[in-house]
Every structure is written in C-alpha cells, then in structure tokens.
N, C-alpha and C positions, 0 to 999 in steps of 0.2 A: 504494500500500500504506500509506504514512504517513497519507494523507488518510482512508482507511478506518479505521485504528487511532485517529486523532484523533476521528473521528465517533463511533466506538464508545465511546470514553472519555467524551466529552461526554454522550452518551445515557445511559450507565450512571450518570454523576454526577448528572444531572437526575432520573433514576428514584430514586436513593438519597435525594436531598434531598426529593423529594415524599413518600416513605415516612417519612423521619426527622422531618418537621415536626410531626406530631401529638404524638409523645412529648415533643418539646422544648417545644411549647406547653403541654402538660399539666404539665410539671415547673416551668415558669417562672410559671404563672398561680396566683393566689390561689384556694384552695379555697372554694367557695360556702358549705359548712358552717361554715368559720371565720368568714365574714362574718356569717352568720345567728346563730351561737352567741355571738359577741363583737362586737355592733354598735358599742359605744362605742369600741372600738379602731380601727374603720375609718371612723367618721362624719366626713364632709367631707374624707376623704383619697382620693387617686387610687388606684384599684385596677385590676388587669387580671385578667379571668377568661376561661376558655376552656370551651366546651361546645357542646351541640347545641340548636338552636332547637326547642322543643316546642309553642309556641303564639305567635301574633302577632295584634294587633288594635289598634283605636283607640277611644278614649272621648272623644267630641266632638273636641277639638283635641289630645289627648294620644295619641301613638303609643307602643306598648310591645310588647315580646316577652318570652317566658320562655326563659331559658337554663338548661340542666341539665348538670351535670358528674356525676362518679361519687359526689359527696357530697351533692348537693341541687339545688334549683331557686330561681332568683331572677328577679324582673321587672326588665327594662331599659327605661328611658324614653329615647326617641330622637327627634331631629328629622329623621333620615335615612329613606330608603326602608326599609320593613319587610322583613326577611329571610324566606325561605321555611322552612316546617317541615322539619326534618331537616338544615338547613344547619349546618355547623360554623363557629363564629365565635370570634374572639379580640376581646374588647371591653374598652376602657379607659374608666373613668368615676369619678364620685364617688358614694360610698355615702351615701344619705339615708334617715333613718328618719322616718316620719310616724306620729303617734299620734292616734287618734280614740277618745276614751273609754279603754277598757281594751285596745283592739286596737292592734297595732303592725304597720305595713307597712314592710318594708325593701326599697328599690329601689336600682338603680344608674342614675345619670343619665349617659348616654354623653357623653364629652367628646372622644374621639379618633376617628379614622377606623376603621370596622369593617374588619378584615382577614379576608376570607372564604376558607375552604378547603372546597370542596365535596367530599363523599365520597359516592359512589353505590355 
C-alpha cells in the first residue's frame, strides 16, 4: 500500500512539473519584443528567450532558426543541430545587431545548450 501511494505521489509530481515548466519558462525569459524595441540595451549581453520554432535553415555555413514568443519573432544563429518546426525551446545567447545600409538585422547568437521541451 505504501509503495502504491509513493508511486502515485511521484507520478503526480512529475505530471505537475511537466505542466508547470512552460509558464515558468515564459515568466523567466526575456520578451522578444523588448529585444527588438530596445536593441542597445541588450547588445552583446547574454539573454534567455523562450518560444516556438517557426522556421529553420542554413545559409552556406550559417545555421539559424526563428523563435517566436507571444510578443515577436527573432532569428537565432547556432552551431548546434537545427530544431524542428513547432518545437518549444529555451535559448540563451548574445544579442547582435548587424546593419547593412539602412537595414538592421537583430539576431541572437546561441551560447548555451538548447533546452528543448516538446509539446505535441
């Protein structure tokens, strides 16, 4: 009986932690809109964002994916394996702004391990 109760407690705890992770990730991550609206405040600083992968690809030797949260979308440049579309990720990196003429491209250069949380 005690074993069954212990097993039930562990199972319920794991289920709760699985459900609770996404709101915690959203609360602790920097909003993409904040980065895009105030790039000078984040330039060359380490930032953590959380969102859903909307696109992934590579351009010659540069691999990147787009991450979208409730406030916007940003490109993330990575050396790691590209994530799949629809995957939920928490990514830590340095914000870099590149200017070509009058155009400004703001990207996050991934520096930390990608922590993936798949939701289907």
